[in-house]
C-alpha positions as CSV (number, residue, x, y, z in Angstrom):
1,M,0.0,0.0,0.0
2,T,1.4,3.4,-1.0
3,A,1.9,6.3,1.3
4,A,-1.0,8.2,-0.3
5,W,-3.4,5.3,0.6
6,W,-2.1,5.3,4.1
7,G,-2.8,9.0,4.2
8,V,-6.4,8.5,3.1
9,L,-6.9,5.8,5.8
10,I,-5.4,8.1,8.5
11,A,-7.6,11.0,7.2
12,F,-10.7,8.8,7.6
13,A,-9.7,7.8,11.1
14,G,-9.0,11.4,12.0
15,A,-12.4,12.5,10.6
16,L,-14.1,9.9,12.8
17,A,-12.1,10.9,15.9
18,Y,-12.8,14.6,15.3
19,A,-16.5,13.9,14.8
20,S,-16.7,11.8,17.9
21,G,-15.1,14.4,20.1
22,A,-17.4,17.1,18.8
23,A,-20.5,15.0,19.5
24,I,-19.4,14.3,23.0
25,Q,-18.7,18.0,23.7
26,Q,-22.0,19.0,22.3
27,L,-23.8,16.7,24.7
28,E,-22.2,18.4,27.6
29,A,-22.7,21.9,26.2
30,V,-26.5,21.3,25.7
31,E,-26.7,20.1,29.4
32,L,-24.6,22.8,31.0
33,G,-24.6,25.6,28.5
34,A,-21.4,27.4,27.3
35,T,-20.2,28.1,30.9
36,A,-17.2,27.5,33.0
37,K,-18.9,24.4,34.4
38,L,-17.8,22.6,31.3
39,M,-14.2,22.8,32.6
40,R,-15.2,20.6,35.5
41,R,-16.7,17.8,33.3
42,P,-14.2,15.0,32.5
43,R,-16.4,13.9,29.5
44,W,-16.0,17.4,28.0
45,W,-12.3,17.2,28.3
46,L,-12.4,13.7,26.8
47,G,-14.2,15.0,23.8
48,G,-11.7,17.7,23.3
49,A,-8.8,15.3,23.6
50,I,-10.4,13.0,20.9
51,S,-11.0,16.0,18.6
52,F,-7.4,17.0,19.1
53,A,-6.2,13.5,18.2
54,G,-8.3,13.7,15.0
55,A,-6.8,17.0,14.1
56,C,-3.3,15.5,14.6
57,M,-4.2,12.6,12.3
58,H,-5.4,15.1,9.7
59,A,-2.0,16.8,9.9
60,V,-0.2,13.5,9.5
61,A,-2.4,12.6,6.5
62,L,-1.5,15.9,4.8
63,S,2.2,14.9,5.0
64,M,1.5,11.6,3.2
65,A,-1.0,12.6,0.5
66,P,-1.9,15.7,-1.5
67,L,-4.4,18.3,-0.1
68,T,-6.8,17.7,-3.0
69,I,-7.2,14.1,-1.7
70,I,-7.2,14.6,2.0
71,Q,-9.4,17.7,2.2
72,P,-12.5,16.0,0.7
73,V,-12.0,13.1,3.1
74,S,-11.8,15.4,6.1
75,V,-15.1,17.0,5.3
76,T,-16.8,13.7,5.9
77,T,-16.6,14.4,9.6
78,L,-20.1,15.8,9.3
79,V,-21.4,12.4,8.1
80,F,-19.9,10.8,11.1
81,A,-20.8,13.5,13.7
82,V,-24.5,13.8,13.1
83,P,-25.4,10.1,13.7
84,L,-23.0,10.0,16.7
85,A,-24.7,13.0,18.3
86,A,-28.1,11.4,17.7
87,K,-26.9,8.2,19.4
88,L,-25.6,10.1,22.4
89,H,-29.0,11.8,22.7
90,N,-30.7,8.3,22.7
91,R,-32.5,8.7,19.4
92,R,-32.1,7.6,15.8
93,P,-30.7,10.1,13.2
94,R,-33.5,11.8,11.2
95,A,-33.6,11.4,7.4
96,A,-33.2,15.2,7.0
97,E,-30.0,15.1,9.1
98,I,-28.5,12.3,7.0
99,W,-29.4,13.9,3.6
100,G,-28.3,17.3,4.8
101,S,-25.0,16.0,6.1
102,L,-24.3,14.2,2.8
103,A,-25.2,17.3,0.8
104,V,-22.9,19.6,2.8
105,S,-20.0,17.1,2.7
106,V,-20.2,16.6,-1.0
107,G,-20.7,20.3,-1.7
108,L,-17.8,21.4,0.5
109,G,-15.6,18.6,-0.8
110,G,-16.3,19.7,-4.4
111,L,-15.4,23.3,-3.6
112,M,-12.2,22.3,-2.0
113,V,-11.2,20.2,-5.0
114,L,-11.7,23.2,-7.3
115,V,-9.1,25.3,-5.3
116,P,-5.7,24.9,-7.1
117,V,-2.7,23.7,-5.1
118,H,0.1,26.2,-4.9
119,H,3.4,25.5,-3.2
120,S,5.0,28.6,-2.0
121,T,6.4,30.1,1.2
122,P,3.7,32.6,2.6
123,S,4.6,35.8,4.3
124,L,2.5,38.5,5.9
125,P,3.5,42.0,7.1
126,D,2.8,42.8,10.7
127,L,0.4,45.6,10.0
128,T,-1.6,43.5,7.6
129,A,-1.7,40.7,10.2
130,V,-3.0,43.2,12.8
131,A,-5.7,44.4,10.4
132,L,-6.7,40.8,9.7
133,L,-7.1,40.1,13.4
134,A,-9.0,43.3,14.0
135,G,-11.4,42.5,11.2
136,V,-12.0,38.9,12.5
137,L,-12.4,40.1,16.1
138,G,-14.8,42.8,14.9
139,F,-16.9,40.3,13.1
140,I,-17.0,38.1,16.2
141,V,-18.2,41.0,18.3
142,V,-21.0,41.8,15.8
143,T,-22.1,38.2,15.6
144,Q,-22.2,38.0,19.4
145,L,-24.5,41.1,19.5
146,L,-26.7,39.8,16.8
147,S,-27.0,36.3,18.3
148,R,-28.7,37.8,21.4
149,R,-31.6,38.8,19.2
150,L,-31.9,35.3,17.6
151,T,-33.1,31.9,18.7
152,G,-33.1,28.4,17.2
153,P,-31.1,27.4,14.1
154,G,-30.3,31.0,13.2
155,K,-28.5,31.6,16.4
156,A,-26.6,28.3,16.2
157,A,-25.6,29.1,12.6
158,L,-24.4,32.6,13.4
159,L,-22.3,31.5,16.4
160,A,-20.9,28.6,14.4
161,C,-20.0,30.9,11.5
162,S,-17.9,33.1,13.8
163,A,-16.3,30.0,15.3
164,G,-15.4,28.7,11.8
165,I,-13.9,32.0,10.8
166,A,-11.8,32.0,14.0
167,T,-10.4,28.5,13.3
168,G,-9.9,29.5,9.6
169,T,-7.8,32.4,10.9
170,V,-5.8,30.0,13.0
171,S,-5.1,27.9,9.9
172,T,-3.7,31.0,8.2
173,F,-1.3,31.8,11.1
174,V,-0.3,28.1,11.4
175,R,0.8,28.2,7.7
176,L,2.8,31.4,8.4
177,V,4.6,30.0,11.4
178,G,5.0,26.5,10.0
179,S,6.5,27.7,6.7
180,G,9.0,29.9,8.5
181,L,10.2,27.0,10.7
182,Q,11.5,25.3,7.7
183,S,14.3,27.8,7.4
184,D,14.4,29.6,10.7
185,L,13.5,28.1,14.1
186,S,13.4,31.6,15.6
187,T,10.0,32.0,13.9
188,L,8.5,30.5,17.0
189,L,9.4,33.6,18.9
190,H,7.3,35.8,16.6
191,W,4.1,37.2,17.9
192,F,2.2,35.1,15.3
193,T,2.8,32.1,17.5
194,I,0.8,33.6,20.3
195,V,-2.1,34.3,18.0
196,I,-2.6,30.5,17.4
197,P,-3.5,29.4,20.9
198,A,-5.4,32.7,21.6
199,M,-7.6,32.3,18.6
200,L,-8.1,28.6,19.4
201,I,-9.5,29.5,22.8
202,V,-11.9,32.1,21.2
203,A,-13.0,29.5,18.6
204,T,-13.6,26.9,21.3
205,I,-15.8,29.2,23.3
206,L,-17.8,30.2,20.2
207,L,-18.2,26.6,19.2
208,Q,-19.5,25.5,22.6
209,K,-22.0,28.4,22.5
210,S,-23.3,27.3,19.2
211,Y,-23.5,23.7,20.4
212,A,-25.4,24.8,23.5
213,V,-28.3,26.0,21.3
214,G,-29.1,22.4,20.6
215,Y,-28.9,22.3,16.7
216,F,-25.8,20.2,16.4
217,G,-26.2,19.4,12.7
218,I,-26.4,23.0,11.5
219,A,-23.8,24.2,14.0
220,Y,-21.2,21.6,13.0
221,A,-22.0,22.0,9.3
222,V,-21.6,25.8,9.3
223,T,-18.4,25.5,11.2
224,Q,-17.0,23.0,8.7
225,V,-18.0,25.2,5.8
226,S,-16.9,28.6,7.2
227,D,-13.5,27.4,8.4
228,P,-12.0,26.3,5.0
229,I,-13.7,29.1,3.1
230,A,-12.3,31.7,5.5
231,S,-8.9,30.2,5.3
232,V,-8.9,30.0,1.5
233,L,-10.1,33.6,1.1
234,A,-7.5,34.9,3.6
235,D,-4.8,32.9,1.8
236,A,-5.9,34.3,-1.5
237,G,-6.3,37.9,-0.5
238,L,-3.3,38.2,1.9
239,L,-0.8,35.4,1.1
240,G,-1.1,35.5,-2.7
241,E,-2.6,32.0,-3.1
242,P,-4.5,31.5,-6.4
243,L,-8.2,31.0,-6.8
244,P,-9.9,29.1,-9.6
245,T,-10.0,31.1,-12.8
246,D,-11.0,28.5,-15.4
247,P,-14.5,29.3,-16.8
248,S,-15.2,25.6,-17.0
249,L,-15.2,25.4,-13.2
250,I,-18.1,27.8,-12.8
251,A,-20.8,25.1,-13.3
252,P,-19.2,22.7,-10.8
253,A,-18.8,25.5,-8.3
254,V,-22.5,26.5,-8.6
255,V,-23.6,22.9,-8.1
256,A,-21.3,22.5,-5.0
257,A,-22.6,25.8,-3.6
258,F,-26.2,24.7,-4.2
259,L,-25.5,21.4,-2.3
260,L,-24.0,23.4,0.5
261,I,-26.9,25.8,0.9
262,G,-29.5,23.0,0.5
263,G,-27.9,20.7,3.0
264,T,-27.6,23.6,5.5
265,V,-31.3,24.4,5.1
266,L,-32.2,20.8,5.7
267,L,-30.1,20.6,8.8
268,G,-31.6,23.8,10.2
269,R,-35.2,22.4,9.9
270,N,-34.5,19.7,12.4
271,A,-35.7,19.8,16.0
272,P,-33.1,20.7,18.5
273,D,-31.5,18.3,21.0
274,L,-32.2,19.6,24.5
275,A,-31.0,18.5,27.8
276,H,-33.0,15.7,29.4
277,K,-33.3,16.9,33.0
278,T,-35.4,15.0,35.5
279,E,-37.5,17.1,37.7
280,P,-37.4,16.3,41.4
281,A,-40.5,14.8,42.9
282,T,-42.5,17.3,44.8
283,E,-45.1,16.6,47.5
284,P,-48.7,17.5,46.6
285,E,-49.8,20.8,47.9
286,T,-52.9,21.1,50.0
287,T,-55.1,23.8,48.7
288,T,-57.7,25.8,50.6
289,E,-60.5,23.8,49.1
290,D,-58.9,20.5,50.2
291,A,-58.5,21.9,53.7
292,G,-62.1,23.0,53.8
293,S,-63.3,19.6,52.7
294,I,-61.3,18.0,55.4
295,L,-62.7,20.2,58.1
296,S,-66.3,19.8,56.8
297,E,-66.2,16.0,57.2
298,P,-68.0,14.7,60.4
299,V,-65.7,13.5,63.1
300,E,-67.0,10.8,65.5
301,L,-65.9,11.3,69.1
302,N,-66.0,8.1,71.1
303,P,-64.2,8.9,74.3
304,R,-63.4,6.0,76.5
305,P,-65.0,6.0,79.9
306,L,-62.7,6.4,82.8
307,R,-62.3,3.2,84.8
308,N,-61.6,4.9,88.1
309,P,-62.9,8.4,88.0
310,V,-61.4,10.5,90.7
311,S,-63.7,13.1,92.3
312,T,-62.2,16.3,93.2
313,R,-65.0,17.1,95.6
314,R,-64.4,16.7,99.4
315,D,-67.2,15.3,101.6
């Protein structure tokens, strides 16, 4: 078996691991909300560790096979994640979830295949990097304010979009730092390195907030779509990466976009998965009417006669 095939197998395993971790974290986020309480739940940390292992497998797969092969495999995480989330919520996956997941995965994979591969060493001036971060953080603030006015799938999608753009920004800075390490290890001391964990924390918070709404399918789908699209657009606009220019690719791109939109709409029409909380048993309250009926019932008085009555009168 060639290295490319091993890369495909590792990419599938990474996709399954990443999806499993996301489904586990969503279960905790629905129950507790996107609060600091999640930090005290071992299962939430387990989900994060599994997702991190999946991301590492993805990185290994990229070193063994071309991006045009690995990227479509990685977008299948949605096909794995939705059924796993349904299983964790003790239900069967809905037909709309399955078809929506397939449509989004095929559409996103098609768009990623259309992006040409360009091998070059990217670079970004500091002022441009600051402007990029300011724009991303500004977008996140706006989405947070708008999400307070929304409910349901719209809120989940908006929060997931900001999370995906944050992770896409991380991908851009990872490329900048990683490419510099090939020639100069001192690149790790650049402030770009600090941006990576900082933006990952922001993305994690936003992702948990989108999971907590309950619409896992649409939250996960929007994240998986906005992440690579944001990364590709940033690479094209700031790092000089090429975009498709062949007119013959317009029709496939339109079909892929149609599948993306249609699949997202299908996922958004599903009912949310809410926390299953058991209410504590409460004692029945006694109302005024019940008390009145009790008092109105006749009460028989049968006092027992005294065996040895004692007279208090003196002769």
